[in-house]
Backbone as XML, in Angstrom:
<?xml version="1.0"?>
<chain id="A" units="angstrom">
  <residue number="1" name="UNK">
    <atom name="N" x="5.791" y="-2.681" z="10.180"/>
    <atom name="CA" x="5.105" y="-1.439" z="10.250"/>
    <atom name="C" x="4.949" y="-1.083" z="11.784"/>
  </residue>
  <residue number="2" name="UNK">
    <atom name="N" x="4.615" y="0.254" z="11.967"/>
    <atom name="CA" x="4.407" y="0.726" z="13.369"/>
    <atom name="C" x="3.179" y="1.463" z="13.473"/>
  </residue>
  <residue number="3" name="UNK">
    <atom name="N" x="2.464" y="1.253" z="14.628"/>
    <atom name="CA" x="1.264" y="2.028" z="14.883"/>
    <atom name="C" x="1.124" y="2.261" z="16.355"/>
  </residue>
  <residue number="4" name="UNK">
    <atom name="N" x="0.396" y="3.247" z="16.787"/>
    <atom name="CA" x="0.139" y="3.480" z="18.219"/>
    <atom name="C" x="-1.415" y="3.369" z="18.361"/>
  </residue>
  <residue number="5" name="UNK">
    <atom name="N" x="-1.875" y="2.445" z="19.207"/>
    <atom name="CA" x="-3.312" y="2.264" z="19.389"/>
    <atom name="C" x="-3.598" y="2.446" z="20.944"/>
  </residue>
  <residue number="6" name="UNK">
    <atom name="N" x="-4.828" y="2.809" z="21.157"/>
    <atom name="CA" x="-5.282" y="2.757" z="22.645"/>
    <atom name="C" x="-5.954" y="1.426" z="22.730"/>
  </residue>
  <residue number="7" name="UNK">
    <atom name="N" x="-5.486" y="0.637" z="23.542"/>
    <atom name="CA" x="-6.043" y="-0.780" z="23.844"/>
    <atom name="C" x="-6.454" y="-0.833" z="25.322"/>
  </residue>
  <residue number="8" name="UNK">
    <atom name="N" x="-7.739" y="-0.984" z="25.570"/>
    <atom name="CA" x="-8.177" y="-1.017" z="27.013"/>
    <atom name="C" x="-7.735" y="0.111" z="27.835"/>
  </residue>
  <residue number="9" name="UNK">
    <atom name="N" x="-7.766" y="1.312" z="27.187"/>
    <atom name="CA" x="-7.254" y="2.437" z="28.030"/>
    <atom name="C" x="-5.758" y="2.748" z="28.080"/>
  </residue>
  <residue number="10" name="UNK">
    <atom name="N" x="-4.984" y="1.907" z="27.426"/>
    <atom name="CA" x="-3.504" y="2.047" z="27.373"/>
    <atom name="C" x="-3.011" y="2.313" z="26.071"/>
  </residue>
  <residue number="11" name="UNK">
    <atom name="N" x="-2.173" y="3.391" z="25.839"/>
    <atom name="CA" x="-1.613" y="3.615" z="24.565"/>
    <atom name="C" x="-0.391" y="2.635" z="24.272"/>
  </residue>
  <residue number="12" name="UNK">
    <atom name="N" x="-0.578" y="1.789" z="23.297"/>
    <atom name="CA" x="0.529" y="0.808" z="22.989"/>
    <atom name="C" x="1.143" y="1.175" z="21.629"/>
  </residue>
  <residue number="13" name="UNK">
    <atom name="N" x="2.455" y="1.035" z="21.609"/>
    <atom name="CA" x="3.234" y="1.254" z="20.327"/>
    <atom name="C" x="3.479" y="-0.190" z="19.848"/>
  </residue>
  <residue number="14" name="UNK">
    <atom name="N" x="3.014" y="-0.443" z="18.644"/>
    <atom name="CA" x="3.119" y="-1.911" z="18.105"/>
    <atom name="C" x="3.977" y="-1.879" z="16.895"/>
  </residue>
  <residue number="15" name="UNK">
    <atom name="N" x="4.833" y="-2.926" z="16.742"/>
    <atom name="CA" x="5.531" y="-3.174" z="15.566"/>
    <atom name="C" x="4.939" y="-4.434" z="14.969"/>
  </residue>
  <residue number="16" name="UNK">
    <atom name="N" x="4.571" y="-4.477" z="13.797"/>
    <atom name="CA" x="3.824" y="-5.676" z="13.264"/>
    <atom name="C" x="4.147" y="-5.957" z="11.667"/>
  </residue>
  <residue number="17" name="UNK">
    <atom name="N" x="3.783" y="-7.032" z="11.289"/>
    <atom name="CA" x="3.961" y="-7.329" z="9.764"/>
    <atom name="C" x="2.508" y="-7.259" z="9.157"/>
  </residue>
  <residue number="18" name="UNK">
    <atom name="N" x="2.402" y="-6.685" z="8.014"/>
    <atom name="CA" x="1.125" y="-6.418" z="7.400"/>
    <atom name="C" x="1.021" y="-7.140" z="6.093"/>
  </residue>
  <residue number="19" name="UNK">
    <atom name="N" x="-0.041" y="-7.884" z="5.689"/>
    <atom name="CA" x="-0.194" y="-8.389" z="4.402"/>
    <atom name="C" x="-1.455" y="-7.744" z="3.781"/>
  </residue>
  <residue number="20" name="UNK">
    <atom name="N" x="-1.186" y="-6.846" z="2.725"/>
    <atom name="CA" x="-2.339" y="-6.117" z="2.223"/>
    <atom name="C" x="-3.189" y="-7.202" z="1.399"/>
  </residue>
  <residue number="21" name="UNK">
    <atom name="N" x="-4.524" y="-6.765" z="1.226"/>
    <atom name="CA" x="-5.350" y="-7.709" z="0.398"/>
    <atom name="C" x="-4.784" y="-7.757" z="-1.098"/>
  </residue>
  <residue number="22" name="UNK">
    <atom name="N" x="-5.039" y="-8.919" z="-1.527"/>
    <atom name="CA" x="-4.655" y="-9.080" z="-2.944"/>
    <atom name="C" x="-5.872" y="-9.760" z="-3.711"/>
  </residue>
  <residue number="23" name="UNK">
    <atom name="N" x="-6.077" y="-9.203" z="-4.936"/>
    <atom name="CA" x="-7.239" y="-9.735" z="-5.721"/>
    <atom name="C" x="-6.959" y="-11.002" z="-6.338"/>
  </residue>
  <residue number="24" name="UNK">
    <atom name="N" x="-7.924" y="-11.704" z="-6.543"/>
    <atom name="CA" x="-7.981" y="-13.138" z="-7.210"/>
    <atom name="C" x="-7.568" y="-12.929" z="-8.605"/>
  </residue>
  <residue number="25" name="UNK">
    <atom name="N" x="-6.839" y="-13.917" z="-9.230"/>
    <atom name="CA" x="-6.617" y="-13.885" z="-10.651"/>
    <atom name="C" x="-7.883" y="-14.213" z="-11.396"/>
  </residue>
  <residue number="26" name="UNK">
    <atom name="N" x="-8.067" y="-13.569" z="-12.538"/>
    <atom name="CA" x="-9.275" y="-13.888" z="-13.322"/>
    <atom name="C" x="-8.782" y="-14.418" z="-14.597"/>
  </residue>
  <residue number="27" name="UNK">
    <atom name="N" x="-9.673" y="-15.088" z="-15.334"/>
    <atom name="CA" x="-9.404" y="-15.673" z="-16.717"/>
    <atom name="C" x="-9.463" y="-17.170" z="-16.693"/>
  </residue>
  <residue number="28" name="UNK">
    <atom name="N" x="-9.269" y="-17.811" z="-17.908"/>
    <atom name="CA" x="-9.406" y="-19.222" z="-17.939"/>
    <atom name="C" x="-8.336" y="-19.968" z="-17.155"/>
  </residue>
  <residue number="29" name="UNK">
    <atom name="N" x="-7.189" y="-19.330" z="-17.125"/>
    <atom name="CA" x="-6.084" y="-20.149" z="-16.468"/>
    <atom name="C" x="-5.728" y="-19.540" z="-15.072"/>
  </residue>
  <residue number="30" name="UNK">
    <atom name="N" x="-6.687" y="-18.812" z="-14.461"/>
    <atom name="CA" x="-6.391" y="-18.212" z="-13.222"/>
    <atom name="C" x="-6.211" y="-19.304" z="-12.123"/>
  </residue>
  <residue number="31" name="UNK">
    <atom name="N" x="-5.260" y="-19.124" z="-11.229"/>
    <atom name="CA" x="-4.970" y="-20.099" z="-10.226"/>
    <atom name="C" x="-4.918" y="-19.562" z="-8.760"/>
  </residue>
  <residue number="32" name="UNK">
    <atom name="N" x="-4.646" y="-18.219" z="-8.636"/>
    <atom name="CA" x="-4.475" y="-17.620" z="-7.414"/>
    <atom name="C" x="-5.835" y="-17.020" z="-6.883"/>
  </residue>
  <residue number="33" name="UNK">
    <atom name="N" x="-6.271" y="-17.542" z="-5.750"/>
    <atom name="CA" x="-7.539" y="-17.102" z="-5.301"/>
    <atom name="C" x="-7.569" y="-15.691" z="-4.520"/>
  </residue>
  <residue number="34" name="UNK">
    <atom name="N" x="-6.457" y="-15.058" z="-4.416"/>
    <atom name="CA" x="-6.301" y="-13.833" z="-3.676"/>
    <atom name="C" x="-6.273" y="-14.043" z="-2.184"/>
  </residue>
  <residue number="35" name="UNK">
    <atom name="N" x="-6.300" y="-12.930" z="-1.463"/>
    <atom name="CA" x="-6.364" y="-13.032" z="-0.046"/>
    <atom name="C" x="-6.753" y="-11.793" z="0.588"/>
  </residue>
  <residue number="36" name="UNK">
    <atom name="N" x="-7.202" y="-11.941" z="1.782"/>
    <atom name="CA" x="-7.735" y="-10.819" z="2.532"/>
    <atom name="C" x="-6.536" y="-10.109" z="3.243"/>
  </residue>
  <residue number="37" name="UNK">
    <atom name="N" x="-6.640" y="-8.820" z="3.657"/>
    <atom name="CA" x="-5.554" y="-8.160" z="4.363"/>
    <atom name="C" x="-5.541" y="-8.928" z="5.739"/>
  </residue>
  <residue number="38" name="UNK">
    <atom name="N" x="-4.262" y="-8.911" z="6.374"/>
    <atom name="CA" x="-4.090" y="-9.540" z="7.592"/>
    <atom name="C" x="-2.927" y="-8.966" z="8.325"/>
  </residue>
  <residue number="39" name="UNK">
    <atom name="N" x="-2.941" y="-9.111" z="9.586"/>
    <atom name="CA" x="-1.651" y="-8.835" z="10.372"/>
    <atom name="C" x="-1.012" y="-10.223" z="10.512"/>
  </residue>
  <residue number="40" name="UNK">
    <atom name="N" x="0.213" y="-10.347" z="10.023"/>
    <atom name="CA" x="0.807" y="-11.675" z="10.018"/>
    <atom name="C" x="1.823" y="-11.858" z="11.236"/>
  </residue>
  <residue number="41" name="UNK">
    <atom name="N" x="1.749" y="-11.019" z="12.189"/>
    <atom name="CA" x="2.492" y="-11.196" z="13.426"/>
    <atom name="C" x="2.680" y="-9.869" z="14.055"/>
  </residue>
  <residue number="42" name="UNK">
    <atom name="N" x="2.654" y="-9.887" z="15.401"/>
    <atom name="CA" x="3.132" y="-8.627" z="16.164"/>
    <atom name="C" x="4.416" y="-8.955" z="16.723"/>
  </residue>
  <residue number="43" name="UNK">
    <atom name="N" x="5.459" y="-8.118" z="16.344"/>
    <atom name="CA" x="6.833" y="-8.304" z="16.770"/>
    <atom name="C" x="7.121" y="-7.716" z="18.107"/>
  </residue>
  <residue number="44" name="UNK">
    <atom name="N" x="6.516" y="-6.561" z="18.385"/>
    <atom name="CA" x="6.888" y="-5.804" z="19.592"/>
    <atom name="C" x="5.681" y="-5.059" z="19.984"/>
  </residue>
  <residue number="45" name="UNK">
    <atom name="N" x="5.505" y="-5.100" z="21.416"/>
    <atom name="CA" x="4.445" y="-4.308" z="22.044"/>
    <atom name="C" x="5.068" y="-3.405" z="23.113"/>
  </residue>
  <residue number="46" name="UNK">
    <atom name="N" x="5.008" y="-2.100" z="23.049"/>
    <atom name="CA" x="5.670" y="-1.298" z="24.012"/>
    <atom name="C" x="4.623" y="-0.207" z="24.547"/>
  </residue>
  <residue number="47" name="UNK">
    <atom name="N" x="4.943" y="0.185" z="25.800"/>
    <atom name="CA" x="4.185" y="1.328" z="26.376"/>
    <atom name="C" x="5.204" y="2.196" z="26.936"/>
  </residue>
  <residue number="48" name="UNK">
    <atom name="N" x="5.153" y="3.537" z="26.465"/>
    <atom name="CA" x="6.260" y="4.532" z="26.921"/>
    <atom name="C" x="7.682" y="3.983" z="26.853"/>
  </residue>
  <residue number="49" name="UNK">
    <atom name="N" x="7.951" y="3.209" z="25.754"/>
    <atom name="CA" x="9.250" y="2.739" z="25.515"/>
    <atom name="C" x="9.636" y="1.411" z="26.204"/>
  </residue>
  <residue number="50" name="UNK">
    <atom name="N" x="8.782" y="0.926" z="27.103"/>
    <atom name="CA" x="9.067" y="-0.445" z="27.813"/>
    <atom name="C" x="8.314" y="-1.542" z="27.170"/>
  </residue>
  <residue number="51" name="UNK">
    <atom name="N" x="8.975" y="-2.612" z="26.907"/>
    <atom name="CA" x="8.365" y="-3.771" z="26.328"/>
    <atom name="C" x="7.402" y="-4.428" z="27.235"/>
  </residue>
  <residue number="52" name="UNK">
    <atom name="N" x="6.152" y="-4.616" z="26.729"/>
    <atom name="CA" x="5.073" y="-5.284" z="27.443"/>
    <atom name="C" x="4.551" y="-6.453" z="26.592"/>
  </residue>
  <residue number="53" name="UNK">
    <atom name="N" x="5.406" y="-7.098" z="25.778"/>
    <atom name="CA" x="4.892" y="-8.256" z="24.977"/>
    <atom name="C" x="4.292" y="-9.344" z="25.774"/>
  </residue>
  <residue number="54" name="UNK">
    <atom name="N" x="5.073" y="-9.726" z="26.827"/>
    <atom name="CA" x="4.663" y="-10.883" z="27.650"/>
    <atom name="C" x="3.309" y="-10.643" z="28.383"/>
  </residue>
  <residue number="55" name="UNK">
    <atom name="N" x="3.078" y="-9.377" z="28.624"/>
    <atom name="CA" x="1.836" y="-8.892" z="29.407"/>
    <atom name="C" x="0.665" y="-9.198" z="28.453"/>
  </residue>
  <residue number="56" name="UNK">
    <atom name="N" x="0.822" y="-8.844" z="27.165"/>
    <atom name="CA" x="-0.311" y="-8.873" z="26.178"/>
    <atom name="C" x="-0.252" y="-10.058" z="25.268"/>
  </residue>
  <residue number="57" name="UNK">
    <atom name="N" x="0.624" y="-11.030" z="25.513"/>
    <atom name="CA" x="0.830" y="-12.156" z="24.499"/>
    <atom name="C" x="-0.488" y="-13.017" z="24.459"/>
  </residue>
  <residue number="58" name="UNK">
    <atom name="N" x="-1.321" y="-13.032" z="25.341"/>
    <atom name="CA" x="-2.647" y="-13.713" z="25.227"/>
    <atom name="C" x="-3.659" y="-12.955" z="24.593"/>
  </residue>
  <residue number="59" name="UNK">
    <atom name="N" x="-3.333" y="-11.722" z="24.152"/>
    <atom name="CA" x="-4.366" y="-10.800" z="23.513"/>
    <atom name="C" x="-3.980" y="-10.507" z="22.133"/>
  </residue>
  <residue number="60" name="UNK">
    <atom name="N" x="-2.987" y="-11.213" z="21.524"/>
    <atom name="CA" x="-2.508" y="-10.991" z="20.168"/>
    <atom name="C" x="-3.707" y="-10.932" z="19.134"/>
  </residue>
  <residue number="61" name="UNK">
    <atom name="N" x="-4.696" y="-11.809" z="19.065"/>
    <atom name="CA" x="-5.672" y="-11.732" z="18.159"/>
    <atom name="C" x="-6.536" y="-10.462" z="18.340"/>
  </residue>
  <residue number="62" name="UNK">
    <atom name="N" x="-6.818" y="-10.073" z="19.540"/>
    <atom name="CA" x="-7.482" y="-8.874" z="19.736"/>
    <atom name="C" x="-6.770" y="-7.630" z="19.263"/>
  </residue>
  <residue number="63" name="UNK">
    <atom name="N" x="-5.444" y="-7.682" z="19.531"/>
    <atom name="CA" x="-4.672" y="-6.634" z="19.122"/>
    <atom name="C" x="-4.519" y="-6.588" z="17.577"/>
  </residue>
  <residue number="64" name="UNK">
    <atom name="N" x="-4.447" y="-7.650" z="16.953"/>
    <atom name="CA" x="-4.372" y="-7.659" z="15.421"/>
    <atom name="C" x="-5.690" y="-6.997" z="14.885"/>
  </residue>
  <residue number="65" name="UNK">
    <atom name="N" x="-6.746" y="-7.326" z="15.500"/>
    <atom name="CA" x="-8.133" y="-6.697" z="15.110"/>
    <atom name="C" x="-8.162" y="-5.243" z="15.360"/>
  </residue>
  <residue number="66" name="UNK">
    <atom name="N" x="-7.678" y="-4.882" z="16.441"/>
    <atom name="CA" x="-7.521" y="-3.362" z="16.818"/>
    <atom name="C" x="-6.522" y="-2.679" z="15.829"/>
  </residue>
  <residue number="67" name="UNK">
    <atom name="N" x="-5.465" y="-3.263" z="15.351"/>
    <atom name="CA" x="-4.626" y="-2.703" z="14.360"/>
    <atom name="C" x="-5.473" y="-2.407" z="13.070"/>
  </residue>
  <residue number="68" name="UNK">
    <atom name="N" x="-6.036" y="-3.564" z="12.569"/>
    <atom name="CA" x="-6.913" y="-3.462" z="11.354"/>
    <atom name="C" x="-7.951" y="-2.326" z="11.514"/>
  </residue>
  <residue number="69" name="UNK">
    <atom name="N" x="-8.626" y="-2.286" z="12.670"/>
    <atom name="CA" x="-9.579" y="-1.217" z="12.887"/>
    <atom name="C" x="-8.988" y="0.109" z="12.805"/>
  </residue>
  <residue number="70" name="UNK">
    <atom name="N" x="-7.882" y="0.345" z="13.456"/>
    <atom name="CA" x="-7.208" y="1.695" z="13.349"/>
    <atom name="C" x="-6.718" y="1.990" z="12.031"/>
  </residue>
  <residue number="71" name="UNK">
    <atom name="N" x="-6.299" y="1.087" z="11.203"/>
    <atom name="CA" x="-5.739" y="1.332" z="9.840"/>
    <atom name="C" x="-7.048" y="1.790" z="8.989"/>
  </residue>
  <residue number="72" name="UNK">
    <atom name="N" x="-8.257" y="1.223" z="9.312"/>
    <atom name="CA" x="-9.440" y="1.561" z="8.450"/>
    <atom name="C" x="-9.867" y="2.960" z="8.774"/>
  </residue>
  <residue number="73" name="UNK">
    <atom name="N" x="-9.599" y="3.582" z="9.879"/>
    <atom name="CA" x="-10.060" y="4.863" z="10.220"/>
    <atom name="C" x="-9.098" y="5.927" z="9.961"/>
  </residue>
</chain>
């Protein structure tokens, strides 16, 4: 998936993998506990078409949170 977010004053174009939330199984034989939505990896970080992945690679958890926040709005 792709999204553009403003992170610390910089517009970043991100390519990422998204896992939507899944409900837990119910019933007597239910075995799957479900899962929360999550970003399962950021594949690419660009600014104005230039790759900046290495610049932001220590901020991946913050970027994942920023993606989820942007998706919620």
